[in-house]
C-alpha positions, 0 to 999 in steps of 0.5 A: 661485125664478127670476123672468125679466123679458124684453123683452116683459114689460117692454113690457107693463109700460110699456103698463100704466104708460101706461094707469094714467098716462092714467087718473090724468091724465084723472081729475084733470082731470075732478075739477078741472073739477068742482071749478071748477064747484063740483060737487065740493068735495074737497081731493083735487080741485085746480082748477088746469088750467082757470084756468091755461088761462084765464089763458094765453089772456088775452093774446089777449082771447078770450071764456070760451067759447074756453078752455072749448072747449079744456078740453073738447077736452083732456078728450076727447083725454085720455079717448081716450088713456086708453081706447086704453091700456086697450084695449091693456092688455086685450090683453096676454094675447093674441097679440103682434101684437094687443097691439103693434098696440093699443099702437102706436095708443095711443102714436100717439093720446097722442103726438099729444096732446103734439104739440098741447100743444107747439104750444099752449105756443108759441102762449101763450108758456108755455115753462116749461110746454112743458118739462114737456110735452116731458119727459112726451111725450119719456118716452112717445116713449122707451117707444114706442121700447122697443117696437121697439128691444128684441128679443122 
């Protein structure tokens, strides 16, 4: 049996990876938000991101509405990123131009999410968190480069 993994197949695996990664990230934020609201009481639904956001913004003495709006924006952007990668993944059996165009759009949407986080981390002086976001965003940017650097 001769299995051959070409560059196109590798790029398709990367698109599937990001579709799954964004789906998991969105799901964990939603379940964490539901746990925070007391609507979900499950050990697998940690409530960490929203309280962390509230704590991060305390230096500016903002009302609770501000981190709530920010968290909803994060969830929305995460959902859009998830849907964009799932849309790209759904086209992986179609012509190269179709799935590559969809993948490019998904990468642009989700990488802009990371750029917004880089700015937000600076704004609240969370440099250790910024490092984590830069690693995640940098890895995603690297996989986007693979789409263009690896010959088909």
